[in-house]
SEFI-814157 format. One line per 10 residues: number of its first residue (from 1); their letters; for each residue x, y, z of C-alpha. Coordinates in Angstrom, 3 decimals, padded with zeros to 6 digits, m for minus. Layout:
NUM	a	X/Y/Z  ...
***
This chain:
1	xxxxxxxxxx	074.553/121.454/074.242  072.645/118.016/074.220  069.348/118.205/075.918  070.515/115.051/077.734  073.613/116.532/079.132  073.204/118.660/082.463  070.577/116.861/084.251  070.778/117.294/088.243  069.959/114.446/090.613  070.242/115.994/094.286
11	xxxxxxxxxx	068.786/112.733/095.656  072.472/110.969/094.958  073.194/112.705/098.213  070.541/110.272/099.985  071.299/107.248/097.400  074.796/106.822/097.771  075.304/106.822/101.376  072.289/104.855/101.629  073.836/102.105/099.561  077.098/102.470/101.530
21	xxxxxxxxxx	075.574/102.041/104.662  073.700/098.587/103.644  076.613/097.521/102.069  078.836/098.383/105.100  076.307/096.792/107.460  076.047/093.512/105.471  079.739/093.210/105.194  080.314/093.380/108.912  079.377/090.489/111.178  075.552/090.701/112.354
31	xxxxxxxxxx	075.021/093.323/114.959  078.278/094.631/114.720  078.347/098.182/115.678  074.766/098.352/117.214  073.370/101.503/118.477  076.780/103.202/117.663  075.262/103.597/114.173  072.538/105.761/115.264  074.962/108.022/117.174  076.939/108.542/114.268
41	xxxxxxxxxx	074.012/109.516/112.405  072.990/111.892/114.928  076.659/113.539/114.811  076.526/113.787/111.054  073.030/115.458/111.223  074.343/117.792/113.596  077.394/118.905/111.862  075.242/118.983/108.439  072.830/121.201/110.293  075.762/123.261/111.655
51	xxxxxxxxxx	077.338/123.633/108.156  073.924/124.634/106.639  073.396/127.699/108.904  076.989/129.214/108.019  078.529/130.519/104.763  081.789/129.459/103.236  083.590/126.645/101.596  084.199/125.168/105.194  080.458/125.299/105.844  079.665/123.372/102.578
61	xxxxxxxxxx	082.278/120.913/103.455  080.755/120.269/106.907  077.078/120.130/105.258  077.669/117.455/102.439  080.095/115.292/105.017  077.522/115.605/107.781  074.971/114.588/105.479  076.619/111.816/104.213  077.878/110.491/107.390  074.049/111.005/109.039
71	xxxxxxxxxx	072.488/108.926/105.940  075.301/106.081/106.029  074.885/105.573/109.792  071.042/105.577/109.617  071.102/103.153/106.645  073.454/100.672/108.559  071.260/100.991/111.459  068.053/100.458/109.242  069.684/097.521/107.550  070.604/095.579/110.996
81	xxxxxxxxxx	067.141/095.980/112.234  065.652/094.873/109.095  068.160/091.809/108.815  067.341/090.198/112.023  069.997/087.441/111.246  070.846/084.632/113.379  074.468/084.306/113.521  074.125/081.170/115.833  072.368/079.130/113.163  075.034/079.272/110.654
91	xxxxxxxxxx	076.876/077.007/112.953  073.975/074.559/113.637  072.787/071.492/111.346  069.724/071.690/109.476  066.723/069.789/111.618  063.092/069.045/111.192  060.369/071.283/112.497  056.783/072.004/112.041  056.212/075.662/111.030  053.221/078.146/109.935
101	xxxxxxxxxx	054.241/080.043/107.045  052.910/083.358/106.029  053.254/083.064/102.455  054.712/086.528/100.671  055.535/085.297/097.226  054.777/082.203/095.377  057.200/081.242/092.295  055.807/080.338/088.830  055.637/076.618/088.975  056.667/074.365/085.956
111	xxxxxxxxxx	053.927/072.051/084.458  053.500/068.961/086.287  055.664/069.987/089.257  054.135/068.786/092.489  055.744/071.156/094.907  055.036/074.808/095.194  057.994/077.102/095.922  058.177/080.968/097.290  059.227/083.279/099.865  057.383/083.283/103.246
121	xxxxxxxxxx	057.873/084.657/107.200  057.880/082.409/109.747  054.563/082.943/111.818  054.648/080.279/114.292  057.530/077.647/115.241  057.866/074.939/117.976  059.690/076.078/121.214  063.157/074.448/120.052  063.386/076.971/117.022  061.253/079.628/118.250
131	xxxxxxxxxx	063.724/082.304/117.575  063.148/081.607/113.899  059.508/083.661/114.338  059.435/086.398/111.935  062.542/085.437/109.717  062.022/085.244/105.995  062.465/081.531/104.612  062.406/079.988/101.120  059.922/076.992/101.190  059.276/074.153/099.000
141	xxxxxxxxxx	056.066/072.532/099.993  054.167/069.433/098.469  050.688/070.589/097.974  048.175/067.761/098.102  045.533/067.437/095.066  043.182/070.305/095.048  045.277/072.317/097.057  046.878/075.735/096.280  049.214/078.166/098.096  048.538/081.629/097.503
151	xxxxxxxxxx	050.168/085.264/098.760  048.796/086.235/102.648  047.827/082.168/103.427  048.997/080.904/106.379  050.230/077.290/105.833  051.130/074.525/108.509  053.809/072.273/107.097  056.446/069.681/108.352  059.703/069.942/106.606  063.504/070.229/107.025
161	xxxxxxxxxx	064.579/073.807/108.056  068.146/074.737/106.864  070.247/077.824/107.736  071.156/079.789/104.800  074.338/081.635/104.852  074.416/085.139/105.105  076.751/085.936/102.309  076.422/082.622/099.978  079.433/082.253/097.270  076.651/082.231/094.541
171	xxxxxxxxxx	074.023/080.366/092.699  070.286/080.049/093.683  071.567/080.527/097.399  072.973/084.027/096.698  069.548/085.114/095.138  067.744/083.887/098.138  070.307/085.863/100.315  069.548/089.078/098.506  065.906/088.538/098.884  066.323/088.808/102.514
181	xxxxxxxxxx	065.687/085.043/103.133  067.775/083.435/106.341  066.286/079.867/106.276  065.488/077.040/103.387  062.381/075.048/104.134  062.759/072.062/101.636  061.114/068.673/101.693  058.115/070.032/103.272  054.818/068.238/103.518  051.366/070.286/103.690
191	xxxxxxxxxx	049.642/069.668/106.888  046.987/072.207/106.837  046.142/075.511/105.901  045.766/077.926/108.860  044.191/081.052/107.240  043.289/081.363/103.512  044.488/084.024/101.195  042.873/087.621/101.327  040.315/088.519/098.603  042.739/090.635/096.640
201	xxxxxxxxxx	045.383/087.773/096.311  042.428/085.160/094.998  041.363/087.820/092.491  044.869/088.177/091.494  045.196/084.089/091.103  041.961/084.001/089.033  043.086/086.907/086.721  046.454/085.044/086.323  044.757/081.919/084.923  042.212/083.886/083.010
211	xxxxxxxxxx	045.115/085.576/081.384  046.790/082.469/080.427  043.725/081.277/078.812  043.141/084.278/076.732  046.939/084.222/075.660  046.538/080.557/075.022  043.361/080.800/072.967  043.494/079.665/069.059  047.314/078.399/070.061  046.684/074.651/070.809
221	xxxxxxxxxx	048.296/073.377/067.454  051.535/075.364/068.199  052.295/074.566/071.762  056.164/075.540/071.532  055.075/079.395/070.086  052.593/079.303/072.764  054.757/078.828/075.441  057.031/081.712/074.340  053.992/084.059/074.147  052.520/083.185/077.381
231	xxxxxxxxxx	056.053/083.128/079.112  056.703/086.756/077.325  053.486/088.226/078.531  053.228/086.963/082.035  056.988/086.467/083.132  056.635/082.873/083.476  059.978/081.230/082.283  059.063/077.940/083.556  056.775/077.737/080.591  059.784/077.536/078.143
241	xxxxxxxxxx	061.598/074.131/077.269  065.220/073.533/078.096  065.853/074.136/074.440  064.142/077.405/074.284  065.792/078.507/077.389  069.205/077.486/076.159  068.557/079.590/073.031  067.403/082.793/074.815  070.029/082.419/077.205  073.192/081.934/075.002
251	xxxxxxxxxx	071.719/084.965/072.738  071.456/087.407/075.435  067.505/087.905/075.294  066.593/085.950/078.408  065.649/089.373/079.913  062.549/089.350/077.550  060.974/086.753/079.819  061.099/089.041/082.785  058.301/091.493/083.259  060.523/094.595/083.540
261	xxxxxxxxxx	060.918/097.866/082.124  060.433/096.836/078.540  057.100/095.316/079.063  056.127/098.238/081.578  056.997/100.941/078.973  055.363/099.172/076.154  052.228/098.421/078.015  051.967/102.114/079.239  052.772/103.575/075.526  049.488/101.389/074.603
271	xxxxxxxxxx	047.609/102.537/077.473  048.470/106.047/077.001  047.285/105.725/073.389  044.158/104.302/074.109  043.339/106.743/076.751  044.327/109.265/074.550  042.030/107.822/071.803  039.001/107.913/074.255  040.041/111.336/075.157  040.391/110.760/078.939
281	xxxxxxxxxx	041.584/113.603/080.842  045.477/113.789/081.219  045.584/113.529/084.991  042.941/110.828/085.020  044.700/108.878/082.693  047.803/108.845/084.570  046.064/107.818/087.505  044.153/105.204/085.838  047.161/103.835/083.667  049.303/103.566/087.073
291	xxxxxxxxxx	046.651/101.460/088.651  046.165/099.316/085.831  050.044/098.625/085.240  050.158/098.048/089.057  047.538/095.671/088.969  049.191/093.660/085.726  052.188/093.595/088.001  050.637/092.060/090.723  048.737/089.435/088.619  051.987/088.436/086.947
301	xxxxxxxxxx	053.488/087.422/090.410  054.768/091.110/091.655  058.382/090.365/090.651  060.934/092.837/092.125  062.125/093.679/088.605  058.499/094.685/087.740  057.894/096.766/090.721  061.053/098.481/090.374  059.994/099.158/086.739  056.377/100.665/087.932
311	xxxxxxxxxx	058.151/102.798/090.373  060.710/104.145/087.899  057.858/105.210/085.167  055.373/106.121/088.040  057.854/108.723/089.346  058.596/110.160/086.009  054.938/110.351/085.103  053.857/112.069/088.532  056.768/114.489/087.981  055.391/115.499/084.423
321	xxxxxxxxxx	052.066/115.753/085.908  053.317/118.063/088.704  054.956/120.130/085.740  058.464/119.571/086.816  061.434/119.822/084.841  061.857/116.734/082.729  064.700/114.823/084.467  065.142/111.075/084.209  067.937/110.968/086.018  066.235/112.325/088.949
331	xxxxxxxxxx	063.500/110.051/088.483  065.715/106.974/088.505  067.528/108.128/091.628  064.322/108.749/093.337  062.816/105.348/092.475  066.073/103.551/093.608  065.927/105.195/096.922  062.352/104.238/097.466  062.927/100.418/096.399  065.990/100.079/098.704
341	xxxxxxxxxx	064.582/101.385/101.710  061.618/099.439/101.250  063.593/096.429/100.612  067.220/096.891/101.400  068.307/093.148/100.202  067.497/094.134/096.657  071.079/096.079/096.520  072.775/092.686/096.413  070.420/091.101/094.060  071.658/090.581/090.111
351	xxxxxxxxxx	068.402/091.746/088.760  068.231/095.425/090.884  072.307/095.848/089.777  071.331/094.810/086.230  067.844/096.995/085.912  069.550/100.255/087.540  073.135/099.878/086.006  071.946/099.475/082.445  069.316/102.299/082.984  071.986/104.561/084.344
361	xxxxxxxxxx	074.029/103.672/081.203  071.219/104.532/079.080  070.860/107.993/080.775  074.564/109.074/081.173  075.939/107.594/077.821  073.189/106.059/075.404  070.980/109.443/075.159  074.144/111.441/074.401  075.641/109.134/071.843  072.125/109.076/070.206
371	xxxxxxxxxx	071.775/112.951/070.231  075.293/113.217/068.461  074.949/110.533/065.978  071.637/112.201/065.199  073.381/115.435/064.214  075.442/113.714/061.377  072.785/112.239/060.158  071.656/114.801/057.575  070.851/113.147/054.279  069.968/115.209/051.091
381	xxxxxxxxxx	071.329/118.597/053.194  071.633/120.391/049.507  067.921/119.338/048.741  065.051/122.141/050.352  062.849/119.899/052.364  059.815/121.141/050.632  061.052/119.343/047.428  061.502/115.960/049.315  059.246/112.719/048.319  057.810/110.594/050.587
391	xxxxxxxxxx	060.672/108.225/050.065  062.976/110.979/051.594  060.885/111.440/054.568  060.710/107.722/054.998  064.377/106.893/054.840  065.200/110.047/057.185  062.976/108.311/059.914  064.408/104.969/059.507  067.680/106.160/059.747  067.062/108.101/062.805
401	xxxxxxxxxx	065.077/105.070/064.442  068.097/102.998/063.743  070.659/105.408/065.307  068.601/105.521/068.171  068.194/101.633/068.688  071.985/101.218/067.925  072.934/103.999/070.618  070.753/102.676/073.510  071.819/099.076/072.542  075.550/099.850/072.744
411	xxxxxxxxxx	074.687/101.912/076.070  072.819/098.661/077.507  075.838/096.417/076.444  078.262/098.574/078.451  076.828/097.202/081.800  075.022/094.010/080.774  077.974/092.400/079.015  080.462/092.391/081.962  077.473/091.370/084.197  076.674/088.447/082.146
421	xxxxxxxxxx	080.072/087.190/082.347  080.050/087.343/086.084  076.319/086.129/086.614  076.069/083.273/083.812  079.882/082.568/082.824  079.109/083.265/079.277  080.572/086.321/077.094  078.169/087.045/074.643  079.548/089.717/071.864  076.340/088.954/069.444
431	xxxxxxxxxx	073.876/090.011/071.848  074.482/093.752/071.213  073.445/092.994/067.486  070.632/090.406/068.693  069.003/092.900/070.868  069.110/095.537/068.475  066.716/093.275/066.569  064.807/091.433/069.059  063.860/094.582/071.415  061.577/096.396/069.214
441	xxxxxxxxxx	060.244/093.182/067.527  059.333/091.727/070.957  057.794/095.117/071.592  055.377/094.349/068.767  054.864/091.175/070.220  053.883/092.679/073.638  051.639/095.238/072.091  049.555/092.273/070.473  049.620/090.168/073.531  048.093/093.501/075.311
451	xxxxxxxxxx	045.459/093.854/072.736  044.545/090.052/073.182  044.186/090.509/076.921  041.966/093.462/076.382  039.750/091.830/073.747  039.390/088.657/075.806  038.718/090.685/079.225  035.614/092.056/077.385  034.527/089.127/075.896  036.000/089.479/072.368
461	xxxxxxxxxx	037.437/085.814/071.999  037.848/086.144/068.038  039.762/089.542/068.436  041.718/087.979/071.171  042.664/084.830/069.010  043.477/087.470/065.929  045.917/089.086/068.330  047.394/086.086/069.618  048.230/084.841/066.184  049.658/088.324/065.378
471	xxxxxxxxxx	052.045/087.819/068.312  053.123/084.429/067.445  053.868/085.363/063.802  056.333/087.830/065.265  057.695/085.296/067.680  058.199/082.724/064.976  060.138/085.296/063.030  062.618/086.005/066.115  063.038/082.616/067.108  064.006/081.261/063.375
481	xxxxxxxxxx	066.159/084.511/063.148  068.007/083.675/066.435  068.477/080.070/065.756  070.042/081.293/062.242  072.030/084.035/064.109  073.495/081.723/066.531  074.899/079.133/063.981  077.217/082.004/063.104  080.814/081.781/064.943  082.013/083.734/067.990
491	xxxxxxxxxx	078.475/084.379/068.956  078.911/083.216/072.524  081.513/081.091/074.765  082.249/080.413/078.024  083.758/082.988/080.262  084.795/084.028/083.781  086.272/086.845/085.945  089.643/085.709/087.058  088.804/086.326/090.460  085.252/086.623/091.804
501	xxxxxxxxxx	085.324/090.281/093.172  086.608/091.650/089.720  082.877/091.241/088.268  081.788/093.809/090.851  084.821/096.141/090.242  084.627/096.061/086.646  080.910/097.379/086.769  081.531/099.906/089.217  084.434/101.359/087.557  082.187/101.445/084.168
511	xxxxxxxxxx	079.693/103.255/086.075  082.059/105.471/087.638  083.517/106.267/084.295  080.132/106.819/082.804  079.179/109.258/085.748  082.650/111.192/085.329  082.155/111.411/081.551  078.629/112.554/081.949  079.836/115.194/084.476  082.534/116.617/082.258
521	xxxxxxxxxx	080.041/116.481/079.131  081.768/113.736/077.307  084.411/116.374/075.848  086.878/115.086/073.571  089.743/116.374/075.739  088.772/113.439/078.181  088.302/110.708/075.607  084.921/111.652/074.843  082.275/108.990/074.168  084.935/106.342/073.358
531	xxxxxxxxxx	086.464/106.392/076.463  083.883/103.905/077.986  084.384/101.579/075.193  087.980/101.301/075.440  087.860/101.008/079.078  085.523/097.885/078.685  087.777/096.531/076.276  090.700/096.885/078.440  088.964/095.376/081.663  087.672/092.386/079.611
541	xxxxxxxxxx	090.820/091.762/078.174  092.765/091.770/081.475  090.244/090.496/084.001  088.140/088.067/082.156  089.474/084.299/081.478  087.786/083.159/078.254  087.013/079.393/077.890  085.556/076.982/080.144  086.115/077.306/083.860  089.353/075.138/085.039
551	xxxxxxxxxx	087.544/073.934/088.267  083.878/073.825/089.206  081.053/076.439/088.155  081.238/079.831/087.960  080.756/082.054/090.976  077.665/083.763/091.395  076.340/081.769/088.338  072.317/081.349/088.456  070.805/078.305/087.339  068.822/078.643/084.119
561	xxxxxxxxxx	065.629/077.492/085.923  065.903/079.798/088.801  062.876/081.965/089.927  064.873/085.089/089.912  064.077/087.271/087.156  067.290/089.041/085.253  066.321/091.907/083.380  069.403/093.517/081.912  067.339/095.946/079.316  064.644/097.626/081.653
***
């Protein structure tokens, strides 16, 4: 039996009802149900407690059903409490207002742009709109020369307050709604700074600028490659030109520029290797490494995808440190539960769905496919291993690495391919082969960038320049390879689901098929590992319209320059 088969995740009893409760509360009108959600949660908890004290199948049914009802009711009540959506504002026009904003997050700004954008809470508002105090708002403020907006600062501005639909059809508004924003505060003019940012936020801002200087050292004569290098290490897609953005979008590699699981895993591996070389004790190394990773996430903007990746790896490492059974499925379930109860709106964001959907596919399907293919890779089986030469071992290692990369790329593409159609209106069959090559190559660039940051922080600028040049050499090879590869026919073309709801239905059907196949140990009698591939082919053939959209943009399509970080390969 494969090592990756048979893992259990008891927290799914909490995660799935939590997701259901959040989805139900958002689908219903604001405030629908009220305190009855808590009543239902209390009744469910009582039924679960009754079942726990008895024996037999009826008692187990009571326990399971009661637990699901209790968590679902509690989740729905919690979502309504956190939402505070003002339904009356959806019927009111935009209006000018002078607000005091408490900044929560600032989006990376394009070079030369005079406005600063981000998310904030309304701290103070005039009497006419005082009910908006405490609401989350997307802001776009024109900052005067020498001014700067940082997280935790309080800024007074005059602008246009526009209510945001609770369930927008798509586009950037959909991203804002999934971030918990209720309003947009556009065309705003800076009036004053009521309170400056905290010392920690100032430190992170200074560190981000220093990181950019370090990563740019020695690359003044290669601005295009410098932009890709900085964007990849700092998650600032605004550094990319329109041509570069289009290249990476069409090739399905835009995820390389979102600080997500790939970056966190590669940097953790580099940190772990460094601490092992320095002989740092294991527990101290894990604690120091996680703190360093968290600081890196905060300095690069604290994107939700980066925080999710940090929680994933932190829970897995803590489990290993506590000497619990290695169970990545339980680790990802726990991280999703923590993330959702911290920010319930992330459930409805494309980044969350891609991140956890792809990771679930990797664990339920990719690892099993890898193990089964590895068993078939037995070259020179008739030659005893003591008689192998160096090239025998090298070929065996290369084959194993290629098989692992192929298996994980197939698993990631199972979920990311239909979601790319739903989000971007693109069908990218070439992304499987592209990511098979680009992901390990980009990992080399990330390692070089991490080495540059370490050298620059300790004052070794020549070493930092050396690492930067090593990184851009890798990037140059990747970019030119992508340009050549994208010249091949049928690498990508416009496509969209025939109905907006079909995108979510296809992804849910695939994830359910992956979970069922895993639970049945991928036996041949139920189709084995071929079943999800066949299901995906059928669903895409039936539910997707290939070619340009007949009218208007694709529902749910995100603009290329939008701030959200899409990370299909964590």
